[in-house]
mmCIF file as Biopython writes it, N, C-alpha, C and O atoms, coordinates in Angstrom:
data_model
#
loop_
_atom_site.group_PDB
_atom_site.id
_atom_site.type_symbol
_atom_site.label_atom_id
_atom_site.label_alt_id
_atom_site.label_comp_id
_atom_site.label_asym_id
_atom_site.label_entity_id
_atom_site.label_seq_id
_atom_site.pdbx_PDB_ins_code
_atom_site.Cartn_x
_atom_site.Cartn_y
_atom_site.Cartn_z
_atom_site.occupancy
_atom_site.B_iso_or_equiv
_atom_site.auth_seq_id
_atom_site.auth_asym_id
_atom_site.pdbx_PDB_model_num
ATOM 1   N N  . UNK A ? 1  ? 104.387 71.632 89.710 1.0 0.0 1  A 1 
ATOM 2   C CA . UNK A ? 1  ? 105.921 71.918 89.234 1.0 0.0 1  A 1 
ATOM 3   C C  . UNK A ? 1  ? 106.735 71.398 90.127 1.0 0.0 1  A 1 
ATOM 4   O O  . UNK A ? 1  ? 107.773 71.816 89.613 1.0 0.0 1  A 1 
ATOM 5   N N  . UNK A ? 2  ? 107.013 70.951 90.844 1.0 0.0 2  A 1 
ATOM 6   C CA . UNK A ? 2  ? 108.332 70.654 91.935 1.0 0.0 2  A 1 
ATOM 7   C C  . UNK A ? 2  ? 109.257 69.917 91.481 1.0 0.0 2  A 1 
ATOM 8   O O  . UNK A ? 2  ? 110.321 70.105 92.072 1.0 0.0 2  A 1 
ATOM 9   N N  . UNK A ? 3  ? 109.301 69.011 90.522 1.0 0.0 3  A 1 
ATOM 10  C CA . UNK A ? 3  ? 110.213 68.350 89.966 1.0 0.0 3  A 1 
ATOM 11  C C  . UNK A ? 3  ? 111.336 69.105 89.680 1.0 0.0 3  A 1 
ATOM 12  O O  . UNK A ? 3  ? 111.325 70.334 89.751 1.0 0.0 3  A 1 
ATOM 13  N N  . UNK A ? 4  ? 112.476 68.339 89.306 1.0 0.0 4  A 1 
ATOM 14  C CA . UNK A ? 4  ? 114.050 69.281 89.012 1.0 0.0 4  A 1 
ATOM 15  C C  . UNK A ? 4  ? 113.862 69.437 87.337 1.0 0.0 4  A 1 
ATOM 16  O O  . UNK A ? 4  ? 113.531 68.562 86.537 1.0 0.0 4  A 1 
ATOM 17  N N  . UNK A ? 5  ? 114.137 70.629 87.129 1.0 0.0 5  A 1 
ATOM 18  C CA . UNK A ? 5  ? 114.199 70.948 85.531 1.0 0.0 5  A 1 
ATOM 19  C C  . UNK A ? 5  ? 115.597 70.828 85.030 1.0 0.0 5  A 1 
ATOM 20  O O  . UNK A ? 5  ? 116.435 71.367 85.754 1.0 0.0 5  A 1 
ATOM 21  N N  . UNK A ? 6  ? 116.083 70.180 83.838 1.0 0.0 6  A 1 
ATOM 22  C CA . UNK A ? 6  ? 117.276 70.247 83.249 1.0 0.0 6  A 1 
ATOM 23  C C  . UNK A ? 6  ? 117.283 70.854 82.097 1.0 0.0 6  A 1 
ATOM 24  O O  . UNK A ? 6  ? 116.653 70.400 81.142 1.0 0.0 6  A 1 
ATOM 25  N N  . UNK A ? 7  ? 118.076 72.086 82.020 1.0 0.0 7  A 1 
ATOM 26  C CA . UNK A ? 7  ? 118.265 73.021 80.629 1.0 0.0 7  A 1 
ATOM 27  C C  . UNK A ? 7  ? 119.602 72.522 79.993 1.0 0.0 7  A 1 
ATOM 28  O O  . UNK A ? 7  ? 120.567 72.374 80.743 1.0 0.0 7  A 1 
ATOM 29  N N  . UNK A ? 8  ? 119.721 72.257 78.672 1.0 0.0 8  A 1 
ATOM 30  C CA . UNK A ? 8  ? 120.672 71.748 78.009 1.0 0.0 8  A 1 
ATOM 31  C C  . UNK A ? 8  ? 120.938 73.057 76.832 1.0 0.0 8  A 1 
ATOM 32  O O  . UNK A ? 8  ? 120.007 73.525 76.178 1.0 0.0 8  A 1 
ATOM 33  N N  . UNK A ? 9  ? 122.083 73.440 76.731 1.0 0.0 9  A 1 
ATOM 34  C CA . UNK A ? 9  ? 122.017 74.401 75.120 1.0 0.0 9  A 1 
ATOM 35  C C  . UNK A ? 9  ? 122.922 73.607 74.174 1.0 0.0 9  A 1 
ATOM 36  O O  . UNK A ? 9  ? 124.104 73.345 74.395 1.0 0.0 9  A 1 
ATOM 37  N N  . UNK A ? 10 ? 122.371 73.333 73.330 1.0 0.0 10 A 1 
ATOM 38  C CA . UNK A ? 10 ? 122.795 72.522 72.555 1.0 0.0 10 A 1 
ATOM 39  C C  . UNK A ? 10 ? 123.429 73.473 71.481 1.0 0.0 10 A 1 
ATOM 40  O O  . UNK A ? 10 ? 122.805 74.476 71.133 1.0 0.0 10 A 1 
ATOM 41  N N  . UNK A ? 11 ? 124.985 73.099 70.808 1.0 0.0 11 A 1 
ATOM 42  C CA . UNK A ? 11 ? 125.783 73.769 70.343 1.0 0.0 11 A 1 
ATOM 43  C C  . UNK A ? 11 ? 125.122 73.877 68.817 1.0 0.0 11 A 1 
ATOM 44  O O  . UNK A ? 11 ? 124.727 72.890 68.194 1.0 0.0 11 A 1 
ATOM 45  N N  . UNK A ? 12 ? 125.074 75.117 68.369 1.0 0.0 12 A 1 
ATOM 46  C CA . UNK A ? 12 ? 124.745 75.650 67.394 1.0 0.0 12 A 1 
ATOM 47  C C  . UNK A ? 12 ? 123.084 74.927 67.180 1.0 0.0 12 A 1 
ATOM 48  O O  . UNK A ? 12 ? 122.648 74.527 66.100 1.0 0.0 12 A 1 
ATOM 49  N N  . UNK A ? 13 ? 122.527 74.903 68.169 1.0 0.0 13 A 1 
ATOM 50  C CA . UNK A ? 13 ? 121.160 74.363 67.953 1.0 0.0 13 A 1 
ATOM 51  C C  . UNK A ? 13 ? 120.124 75.059 68.892 1.0 0.0 13 A 1 
ATOM 52  O O  . UNK A ? 13 ? 120.075 76.287 68.838 1.0 0.0 13 A 1 
ATOM 53  N N  . UNK A ? 14 ? 119.330 74.428 69.707 1.0 0.0 14 A 1 
ATOM 54  C CA . UNK A ? 14 ? 118.283 74.795 70.705 1.0 0.0 14 A 1 
ATOM 55  C C  . UNK A ? 14 ? 118.768 75.074 71.818 1.0 0.0 14 A 1 
ATOM 56  O O  . UNK A ? 14 ? 119.970 75.232 72.032 1.0 0.0 14 A 1 
ATOM 57  N N  . UNK A ? 15 ? 117.575 75.189 72.903 1.0 0.0 15 A 1 
ATOM 58  C CA . UNK A ? 15 ? 118.002 75.203 74.329 1.0 0.0 15 A 1 
ATOM 59  C C  . UNK A ? 15 ? 117.036 74.038 74.570 1.0 0.0 15 A 1 
ATOM 60  O O  . UNK A ? 15 ? 115.875 74.175 74.184 1.0 0.0 15 A 1 
ATOM 61  N N  . UNK A ? 16 ? 117.355 73.075 75.083 1.0 0.0 16 A 1 
ATOM 62  C CA . UNK A ? 16 ? 116.508 71.754 75.333 1.0 0.0 16 A 1 
ATOM 63  C C  . UNK A ? 16 ? 116.136 71.952 77.065 1.0 0.0 16 A 1 
ATOM 64  O O  . UNK A ? 16 ? 117.005 72.215 77.896 1.0 0.0 16 A 1 
ATOM 65  N N  . UNK A ? 17 ? 114.992 71.806 77.318 1.0 0.0 17 A 1 
ATOM 66  C CA . UNK A ? 17 ? 114.347 71.906 78.802 1.0 0.0 17 A 1 
ATOM 67  C C  . UNK A ? 17 ? 113.716 70.555 78.870 1.0 0.0 17 A 1 
ATOM 68  O O  . UNK A ? 17 ? 113.135 69.980 77.950 1.0 0.0 17 A 1 
ATOM 69  N N  . UNK A ? 18 ? 113.912 70.126 80.092 1.0 0.0 18 A 1 
ATOM 70  C CA . UNK A ? 18 ? 113.318 68.819 80.461 1.0 0.0 18 A 1 
ATOM 71  C C  . UNK A ? 18 ? 112.746 68.838 81.725 1.0 0.0 18 A 1 
ATOM 72  O O  . UNK A ? 18 ? 113.397 69.247 82.687 1.0 0.0 18 A 1 
ATOM 73  N N  . UNK A ? 19 ? 111.303 68.339 81.866 1.0 0.0 19 A 1 
ATOM 74  C CA . UNK A ? 19 ? 110.756 68.660 83.189 1.0 0.0 19 A 1 
ATOM 75  C C  . UNK A ? 19 ? 109.541 69.824 83.020 1.0 0.0 19 A 1 
ATOM 76  O O  . UNK A ? 19 ? 109.443 70.482 81.984 1.0 0.0 19 A 1 
ATOM 77  N N  . UNK A ? 20 ? 108.904 69.942 83.819 1.0 0.0 20 A 1 
ATOM 78  C CA . UNK A ? 20 ? 107.501 71.129 83.561 1.0 0.0 20 A 1 
ATOM 79  C C  . UNK A ? 20 ? 108.322 72.543 84.158 1.0 0.0 20 A 1 
ATOM 80  O O  . UNK A ? 20 ? 109.084 72.655 85.118 1.0 0.0 20 A 1 
ATOM 81  N N  . UNK A ? 21 ? 107.947 73.315 83.407 1.0 0.0 21 A 1 
ATOM 82  C CA . UNK A ? 21 ? 108.290 74.975 83.796 1.0 0.0 21 A 1 
ATOM 83  C C  . UNK A ? 21 ? 107.315 75.661 83.276 1.0 0.0 21 A 1 
ATOM 84  O O  . UNK A ? 21 ? 106.483 75.200 82.494 1.0 0.0 21 A 1 
ATOM 85  N N  . UNK A ? 22 ? 107.378 77.115 83.794 1.0 0.0 22 A 1 
ATOM 86  C CA . UNK A ? 22 ? 106.436 78.362 83.359 1.0 0.0 22 A 1 
ATOM 87  C C  . UNK A ? 22 ? 107.279 79.020 82.446 1.0 0.0 22 A 1 
ATOM 88  O O  . UNK A ? 22 ? 108.406 79.254 82.884 1.0 0.0 22 A 1 
ATOM 89  N N  . UNK A ? 23 ? 107.037 79.386 81.282 1.0 0.0 23 A 1 
ATOM 90  C CA . UNK A ? 23 ? 107.677 80.253 80.520 1.0 0.0 23 A 1 
ATOM 91  C C  . UNK A ? 23 ? 106.753 81.648 80.156 1.0 0.0 23 A 1 
ATOM 92  O O  . UNK A ? 23 ? 105.602 81.755 79.735 1.0 0.0 23 A 1 
ATOM 93  N N  . UNK A ? 24 ? 107.639 82.521 80.462 1.0 0.0 24 A 1 
ATOM 94  C CA . UNK A ? 24 ? 107.120 83.948 79.874 1.0 0.0 24 A 1 
ATOM 95  C C  . UNK A ? 24 ? 107.179 84.894 78.811 1.0 0.0 24 A 1 
ATOM 96  O O  . UNK A ? 24 ? 107.750 85.906 79.216 1.0 0.0 24 A 1 
ATOM 97  N N  . UNK A ? 25 ? 106.922 84.964 77.939 1.0 0.0 25 A 1 
ATOM 98  C CA . UNK A ? 25 ? 107.476 85.909 76.602 1.0 0.0 25 A 1 
ATOM 99  C C  . UNK A ? 25 ? 106.219 86.705 75.935 1.0 0.0 25 A 1 
ATOM 100 O O  . UNK A ? 25 ? 105.014 86.563 76.142 1.0 0.0 25 A 1 
ATOM 101 N N  . UNK A ? 26 ? 106.843 87.501 75.151 1.0 0.0 26 A 1 
ATOM 102 C CA . UNK A ? 26 ? 106.244 88.321 74.269 1.0 0.0 26 A 1 
ATOM 103 C C  . UNK A ? 26 ? 106.225 87.848 72.913 1.0 0.0 26 A 1 
ATOM 104 O O  . UNK A ? 26 ? 107.259 87.619 72.286 1.0 0.0 26 A 1 
ATOM 105 N N  . UNK A ? 27 ? 104.843 87.670 72.359 1.0 0.0 27 A 1 
ATOM 106 C CA . UNK A ? 27 ? 104.735 87.498 70.737 1.0 0.0 27 A 1 
ATOM 107 C C  . UNK A ? 27 ? 105.317 88.796 70.224 1.0 0.0 27 A 1 
ATOM 108 O O  . UNK A ? 27 ? 105.374 89.934 70.689 1.0 0.0 27 A 1 
ATOM 109 N N  . UNK A ? 28 ? 105.709 88.260 69.159 1.0 0.0 28 A 1 
ATOM 110 C CA . UNK A ? 28 ? 106.449 89.501 67.842 1.0 0.0 28 A 1 
ATOM 111 C C  . UNK A ? 28 ? 105.397 90.355 67.585 1.0 0.0 28 A 1 
ATOM 112 O O  . UNK A ? 28 ? 104.333 89.828 67.261 1.0 0.0 28 A 1 
ATOM 113 N N  . UNK A ? 29 ? 105.455 91.512 67.655 1.0 0.0 29 A 1 
ATOM 114 C CA . UNK A ? 29 ? 104.579 92.717 67.460 1.0 0.0 29 A 1 
ATOM 115 C C  . UNK A ? 29 ? 103.321 92.993 68.227 1.0 0.0 29 A 1 
ATOM 116 O O  . UNK A ? 29 ? 102.335 93.650 67.895 1.0 0.0 29 A 1 
ATOM 117 N N  . UNK A ? 30 ? 103.679 92.115 69.704 1.0 0.0 30 A 1 
ATOM 118 C CA . UNK A ? 30 ? 102.650 92.145 70.773 1.0 0.0 30 A 1 
ATOM 119 C C  . UNK A ? 30 ? 103.268 92.981 71.941 1.0 0.0 30 A 1 
ATOM 120 O O  . UNK A ? 30 ? 104.497 93.006 72.004 1.0 0.0 30 A 1 
ATOM 121 N N  . UNK A ? 31 ? 102.590 93.621 72.806 1.0 0.0 31 A 1 
ATOM 122 C CA . UNK A ? 31 ? 103.322 94.371 74.071 1.0 0.0 31 A 1 
ATOM 123 C C  . UNK A ? 31 ? 102.843 93.302 75.180 1.0 0.0 31 A 1 
ATOM 124 O O  . UNK A ? 31 ? 103.504 93.338 76.219 1.0 0.0 31 A 1 
ATOM 125 N N  . UNK A ? 32 ? 101.851 92.405 75.128 1.0 0.0 32 A 1 
ATOM 126 C CA . UNK A ? 32 ? 101.395 91.652 76.188 1.0 0.0 32 A 1 
ATOM 127 C C  . UNK A ? 32 ? 102.143 90.539 76.268 1.0 0.0 32 A 1 
ATOM 128 O O  . UNK A ? 32 ? 102.487 89.840 75.314 1.0 0.0 32 A 1 
ATOM 129 N N  . UNK A ? 33 ? 102.439 90.342 77.600 1.0 0.0 33 A 1 
ATOM 130 C CA . UNK A ? 33 ? 103.208 88.904 78.128 1.0 0.0 33 A 1 
ATOM 131 C C  . UNK A ? 33 ? 102.527 87.636 77.896 1.0 0.0 33 A 1 
ATOM 132 O O  . UNK A ? 33 ? 101.314 87.845 77.897 1.0 0.0 33 A 1 
ATOM 133 N N  . UNK A ? 34 ? 102.750 86.635 77.734 1.0 0.0 34 A 1 
ATOM 134 C CA . UNK A ? 34 ? 102.115 85.470 77.536 1.0 0.0 34 A 1 
ATOM 135 C C  . UNK A ? 34 ? 102.930 84.426 78.428 1.0 0.0 34 A 1 
ATOM 136 O O  . UNK A ? 34 ? 104.126 84.139 78.483 1.0 0.0 34 A 1 
ATOM 137 N N  . UNK A ? 35 ? 101.780 83.971 79.114 1.0 0.0 35 A 1 
ATOM 138 C CA . UNK A ? 35 ? 102.649 83.042 80.362 1.0 0.0 35 A 1 
ATOM 139 C C  . UNK A ? 35 ? 101.892 81.609 80.023 1.0 0.0 35 A 1 
ATOM 140 O O  . UNK A ? 35 ? 100.682 81.394 79.953 1.0 0.0 35 A 1 
ATOM 141 N N  . UNK A ? 36 ? 103.065 80.646 79.824 1.0 0.0 36 A 1 
ATOM 142 C CA . UNK A ? 36 ? 102.572 79.169 79.333 1.0 0.0 36 A 1 
ATOM 143 C C  . UNK A ? 36 ? 103.208 78.229 80.445 1.0 0.0 36 A 1 
ATOM 144 O O  . UNK A ? 36 ? 104.354 78.421 80.849 1.0 0.0 36 A 1 
ATOM 145 N N  . UNK A ? 37 ? 102.542 77.383 80.834 1.0 0.0 37 A 1 
ATOM 146 C CA . UNK A ? 37 ? 103.139 76.499 81.820 1.0 0.0 37 A 1 
ATOM 147 C C  . UNK A ? 37 ? 103.166 75.208 80.836 1.0 0.0 37 A 1 
ATOM 148 O O  . UNK A ? 37 ? 102.151 74.689 80.371 1.0 0.0 37 A 1 
ATOM 149 N N  . UNK A ? 38 ? 104.388 74.811 80.617 1.0 0.0 38 A 1 
ATOM 150 C CA . UNK A ? 38 ? 104.772 73.494 79.991 1.0 0.0 38 A 1 
ATOM 151 C C  . UNK A ? 38 ? 104.784 72.482 80.691 1.0 0.0 38 A 1 
ATOM 152 O O  . UNK A ? 38 ? 105.279 72.628 81.809 1.0 0.0 38 A 1 
ATOM 153 N N  . UNK A ? 39 ? 104.312 71.242 80.355 1.0 0.0 39 A 1 
ATOM 154 C CA . UNK A ? 39 ? 104.256 70.234 81.339 1.0 0.0 39 A 1 
ATOM 155 C C  . UNK A ? 39 ? 104.670 68.835 80.407 1.0 0.0 39 A 1 
ATOM 156 O O  . UNK A ? 39 ? 103.893 67.939 80.077 1.0 0.0 39 A 1 
ATOM 157 N N  . UNK A ? 40 ? 105.893 68.919 80.144 1.0 0.0 40 A 1 
ATOM 158 C CA . UNK A ? 40 ? 106.318 67.661 79.020 1.0 0.0 40 A 1 
ATOM 159 C C  . UNK A ? 40 ? 107.574 67.234 79.578 1.0 0.0 40 A 1 
ATOM 160 O O  . UNK A ? 40 ? 108.106 67.844 80.507 1.0 0.0 40 A 1 
ATOM 161 N N  . UNK A ? 41 ? 108.068 66.203 79.042 1.0 0.0 41 A 1 
ATOM 162 C CA . UNK A ? 41 ? 109.083 65.702 79.393 1.0 0.0 41 A 1 
ATOM 163 C C  . UNK A ? 41 ? 110.556 66.247 78.783 1.0 0.0 41 A 1 
ATOM 164 O O  . UNK A ? 41 ? 111.673 66.101 79.281 1.0 0.0 41 A 1 
ATOM 165 N N  . UNK A ? 42 ? 110.207 66.870 77.640 1.0 0.0 42 A 1 
ATOM 166 C CA . UNK A ? 42 ? 111.151 67.718 77.056 1.0 0.0 42 A 1 
ATOM 167 C C  . UNK A ? 42 ? 110.665 68.426 75.988 1.0 0.0 42 A 1 
ATOM 168 O O  . UNK A ? 42 ? 109.802 67.911 75.276 1.0 0.0 42 A 1 
ATOM 169 N N  . UNK A ? 43 ? 111.205 69.849 75.698 1.0 0.0 43 A 1 
ATOM 170 C CA . UNK A ? 43 ? 110.756 70.845 74.865 1.0 0.0 43 A 1 
ATOM 171 C C  . UNK A ? 43 ? 111.755 71.371 74.541 1.0 0.0 43 A 1 
ATOM 172 O O  . UNK A ? 43 ? 112.646 71.352 75.389 1.0 0.0 43 A 1 
ATOM 173 N N  . UNK A ? 44 ? 112.058 72.063 73.203 1.0 0.0 44 A 1 
ATOM 174 C CA . UNK A ? 44 ? 113.252 72.910 72.871 1.0 0.0 44 A 1 
ATOM 175 C C  . UNK A ? 44 ? 112.747 74.112 72.655 1.0 0.0 44 A 1 
ATOM 176 O O  . UNK A ? 44 ? 111.645 74.306 72.142 1.0 0.0 44 A 1 
ATOM 177 N N  . UNK A ? 45 ? 113.643 75.116 73.091 1.0 0.0 45 A 1 
ATOM 178 C CA . UNK A ? 45 ? 113.123 76.755 72.736 1.0 0.0 45 A 1 
ATOM 179 C C  . UNK A ? 45 ? 114.251 77.203 71.594 1.0 0.0 45 A 1 
ATOM 180 O O  . UNK A ? 45 ? 115.450 77.001 71.785 1.0 0.0 45 A 1 
ATOM 181 N N  . UNK A ? 46 ? 113.874 77.665 70.708 1.0 0.0 46 A 1 
ATOM 182 C CA . UNK A ? 46 ? 114.555 78.631 69.500 1.0 0.0 46 A 1 
ATOM 183 C C  . UNK A ? 46 ? 115.559 79.555 70.122 1.0 0.0 46 A 1 
ATOM 184 O O  . UNK A ? 46 ? 115.245 80.358 71.000 1.0 0.0 46 A 1 
ATOM 185 N N  . UNK A ? 47 ? 117.041 79.395 69.542 1.0 0.0 47 A 1 
ATOM 186 C CA . UNK A ? 47 ? 117.874 80.368 69.822 1.0 0.0 47 A 1 
ATOM 187 C C  . UNK A ? 47 ? 118.404 80.907 68.630 1.0 0.0 47 A 1 
ATOM 188 O O  . UNK A ? 47 ? 119.259 81.792 68.584 1.0 0.0 47 A 1 
ATOM 189 N N  . UNK A ? 48 ? 117.944 80.424 67.799 1.0 0.0 48 A 1 
ATOM 190 C CA . UNK A ? 48 ? 118.388 81.125 66.234 1.0 0.0 48 A 1 
ATOM 191 C C  . UNK A ? 48 ? 117.486 82.343 65.660 1.0 0.0 48 A 1 
ATOM 192 O O  . UNK A ? 48 ? 117.953 83.157 64.865 1.0 0.0 48 A 1 
ATOM 193 N N  . UNK A ? 49 ? 116.308 82.389 66.077 1.0 0.0 49 A 1 
ATOM 194 C CA . UNK A ? 49 ? 115.366 83.713 65.789 1.0 0.0 49 A 1 
ATOM 195 C C  . UNK A ? 49 ? 114.691 83.064 64.586 1.0 0.0 49 A 1 
ATOM 196 O O  . UNK A ? 49 ? 113.627 83.654 64.398 1.0 0.0 49 A 1 
ATOM 197 N N  . UNK A ? 50 ? 114.887 82.014 63.626 1.0 0.0 50 A 1 
ATOM 198 C CA . UNK A ? 50 ? 114.405 81.389 62.662 1.0 0.0 50 A 1 
ATOM 199 C C  . UNK A ? 50 ? 112.878 80.656 62.589 1.0 0.0 50 A 1 
ATOM 200 O O  . UNK A ? 50 ? 112.196 80.507 61.575 1.0 0.0 50 A 1 
ATOM 201 N N  . UNK A ? 51 ? 112.592 80.295 63.806 1.0 0.0 51 A 1 
ATOM 202 C CA . UNK A ? 51 ? 111.451 79.285 64.287 1.0 0.0 51 A 1 
ATOM 203 C C  . UNK A ? 51 ? 110.114 79.799 63.776 1.0 0.0 51 A 1 
ATOM 204 O O  . UNK A ? 51 ? 109.932 81.009 63.916 1.0 0.0 51 A 1 
ATOM 205 N N  . UNK A ? 52 ? 109.284 79.186 63.287 1.0 0.0 52 A 1 
ATOM 206 C CA . UNK A ? 52 ? 108.092 79.577 63.064 1.0 0.0 52 A 1 
ATOM 207 C C  . UNK A ? 52 ? 107.062 79.571 63.878 1.0 0.0 52 A 1 
ATOM 208 O O  . UNK A ? 52 ? 105.919 80.010 63.754 1.0 0.0 52 A 1 
ATOM 209 N N  . UNK A ? 53 ? 107.731 78.889 64.929 1.0 0.0 53 A 1 
ATOM 210 C CA . UNK A ? 53 ? 107.030 78.305 66.050 1.0 0.0 53 A 1 
ATOM 211 C C  . UNK A ? 53 ? 107.345 78.988 67.638 1.0 0.0 53 A 1 
ATOM 212 O O  . UNK A ? 53 ? 106.926 78.520 68.697 1.0 0.0 53 A 1 
ATOM 213 N N  . UNK A ? 54 ? 108.055 80.012 67.501 1.0 0.0 54 A 1 
ATOM 214 C CA . UNK A ? 54 ? 108.748 80.610 68.468 1.0 0.0 54 A 1 
ATOM 215 C C  . UNK A ? 54 ? 107.631 81.035 69.653 1.0 0.0 54 A 1 
ATOM 216 O O  . UNK A ? 54 ? 106.539 81.534 69.380 1.0 0.0 54 A 1 
ATOM 217 N N  . UNK A ? 55 ? 108.051 80.777 70.880 1.0 0.0 55 A 1 
ATOM 218 C CA . UNK A ? 55 ? 109.532 80.279 71.321 1.0 0.0 55 A 1 
ATOM 219 C C  . UNK A ? 55 ? 110.190 79.124 71.263 1.0 0.0 55 A 1 
ATOM 220 O O  . UNK A ? 55 ? 111.320 78.831 71.653 1.0 0.0 55 A 1 
ATOM 221 N N  . UNK A ? 56 ? 109.095 78.294 70.563 1.0 0.0 56 A 1 
ATOM 222 C CA . UNK A ? 56 ? 109.815 76.757 70.662 1.0 0.0 56 A 1 
ATOM 223 C C  . UNK A ? 56 ? 110.303 76.601 69.719 1.0 0.0 56 A 1 
ATOM 224 O O  . UNK A ? 56 ? 109.714 77.190 68.812 1.0 0.0 56 A 1 
ATOM 225 N N  . UNK A ? 57 ? 111.724 75.710 69.209 1.0 0.0 57 A 1 
ATOM 226 C CA . UNK A ? 57 ? 112.459 75.498 68.118 1.0 0.0 57 A 1 
ATOM 227 C C  . UNK A ? 57 ? 111.562 74.345 67.229 1.0 0.0 57 A 1 
ATOM 228 O O  . UNK A ? 57 ? 111.029 73.326 67.670 1.0 0.0 57 A 1 
ATOM 229 N N  . UNK A ? 58 ? 111.578 74.826 65.908 1.0 0.0 58 A 1 
ATOM 230 C CA . UNK A ? 58 ? 111.106 73.900 64.709 1.0 0.0 58 A 1 
ATOM 231 C C  . UNK A ? 58 ? 112.303 73.348 63.928 1.0 0.0 58 A 1 
ATOM 232 O O  . UNK A ? 58 ? 112.069 72.834 62.834 1.0 0.0 58 A 1 
ATOM 233 N N  . UNK A ? 59 ? 113.444 73.399 64.337 1.0 0.0 59 A 1 
ATOM 234 C CA . UNK A ? 59 ? 114.734 72.828 63.544 1.0 0.0 59 A 1 
ATOM 235 C C  . UNK A ? 59 ? 115.185 73.942 62.446 1.0 0.0 59 A 1 
ATOM 236 O O  . UNK A ? 59 ? 115.995 73.572 61.596 1.0 0.0 59 A 1 
ATOM 237 N N  . UNK A ? 60 ? 114.760 75.143 62.415 1.0 0.0 60 A 1 
ATOM 238 C CA . UNK A ? 60 ? 114.966 76.006 61.436 1.0 0.0 60 A 1 
ATOM 239 C C  . UNK A ? 60 ? 116.373 76.474 61.611 1.0 0.0 60 A 1 
ATOM 240 O O  . UNK A ? 60 ? 116.651 77.316 60.757 1.0 0.0 60 A 1 
ATOM 241 N N  . UNK A ? 61 ? 117.277 76.233 62.367 1.0 0.0 61 A 1 
ATOM 242 C CA . UNK A ? 61 ? 118.554 76.485 62.775 1.0 0.0 61 A 1 
ATOM 243 C C  . UNK A ? 61 ? 119.335 75.844 61.970 1.0 0.0 61 A 1 
ATOM 244 O O  . UNK A ? 61 ? 120.456 76.339 61.853 1.0 0.0 61 A 1 
ATOM 245 N N  . UNK A ? 62 ? 119.109 74.867 61.350 1.0 0.0 62 A 1 
ATOM 246 C CA . UNK A ? 62 ? 119.793 73.750 60.560 1.0 0.0 62 A 1 
ATOM 247 C C  . UNK A ? 62 ? 119.875 74.342 59.138 1.0 0.0 62 A 1 
ATOM 248 O O  . UNK A ? 62 ? 120.963 74.474 58.578 1.0 0.0 62 A 1 
ATOM 249 N N  . UNK A ? 63 ? 118.790 74.673 58.605 1.0 0.0 63 A 1 
ATOM 250 C CA . UNK A ? 63 ? 118.756 75.168 57.684 1.0 0.0 63 A 1 
ATOM 251 C C  . UNK A ? 63 ? 119.361 76.620 57.410 1.0 0.0 63 A 1 
ATOM 252 O O  . UNK A ? 63 ? 119.716 77.027 56.304 1.0 0.0 63 A 1 
ATOM 253 N N  . UNK A ? 64 ? 119.409 77.228 58.437 1.0 0.0 64 A 1 
ATOM 254 C CA . UNK A ? 64 ? 119.937 78.737 58.499 1.0 0.0 64 A 1 
ATOM 255 C C  . UNK A ? 64 ? 121.264 78.915 58.864 1.0 0.0 64 A 1 
ATOM 256 O O  . UNK A ? 64 ? 121.779 80.024 59.007 1.0 0.0 64 A 1 
ATOM 257 N N  . UNK A ? 65 ? 121.932 77.665 59.045 1.0 0.0 65 A 1 
ATOM 258 C CA . UNK A ? 65 ? 123.522 77.960 59.592 1.0 0.0 65 A 1 
ATOM 259 C C  . UNK A ? 65 ? 123.535 78.426 60.768 1.0 0.0 65 A 1 
ATOM 260 O O  . UNK A ? 65 ? 124.389 79.296 60.938 1.0 0.0 65 A 1 
ATOM 261 N N  . UNK A ? 66 ? 122.768 78.118 61.837 1.0 0.0 66 A 1 
ATOM 262 C CA . UNK A ? 66 ? 123.056 78.998 62.989 1.0 0.0 66 A 1 
ATOM 263 C C  . UNK A ? 66 ? 124.424 78.383 63.438 1.0 0.0 66 A 1 
ATOM 264 O O  . UNK A ? 66 ? 124.727 77.190 63.403 1.0 0.0 66 A 1 
ATOM 265 N N  . UNK A ? 67 ? 125.346 79.647 63.954 1.0 0.0 67 A 1 
ATOM 266 C CA . UNK A ? 67 ? 126.227 79.288 64.685 1.0 0.0 67 A 1 
ATOM 267 C C  . UNK A ? 67 ? 126.250 79.662 66.203 1.0 0.0 67 A 1 
ATOM 268 O O  . UNK A ? 67 ? 126.106 80.878 66.335 1.0 0.0 67 A 1 
ATOM 269 N N  . UNK A ? 68 ? 126.389 78.991 67.403 1.0 0.0 68 A 1 
ATOM 270 C CA . UNK A ? 68 ? 125.843 79.953 68.509 1.0 0.0 68 A 1 
ATOM 271 C C  . UNK A ? 68 ? 126.064 78.968 69.681 1.0 0.0 68 A 1 
ATOM 272 O O  . UNK A ? 68 ? 125.765 79.297 70.829 1.0 0.0 68 A 1 
#
């Protein structure tokens, strides 16, 4: 994980991350922190709260009419 990471906040959409990164998050209803090393060319993170694949985006913001 030594290459540069690019983060783009998409209007009314997700947060797009390009490059390898480490993600620390707590799953809903759990107290234990999950750490995931993501080595992908690009991944989108949910901002709207409606994704069924949290913390990753599944495009639900479009149907939800998310503005942000």
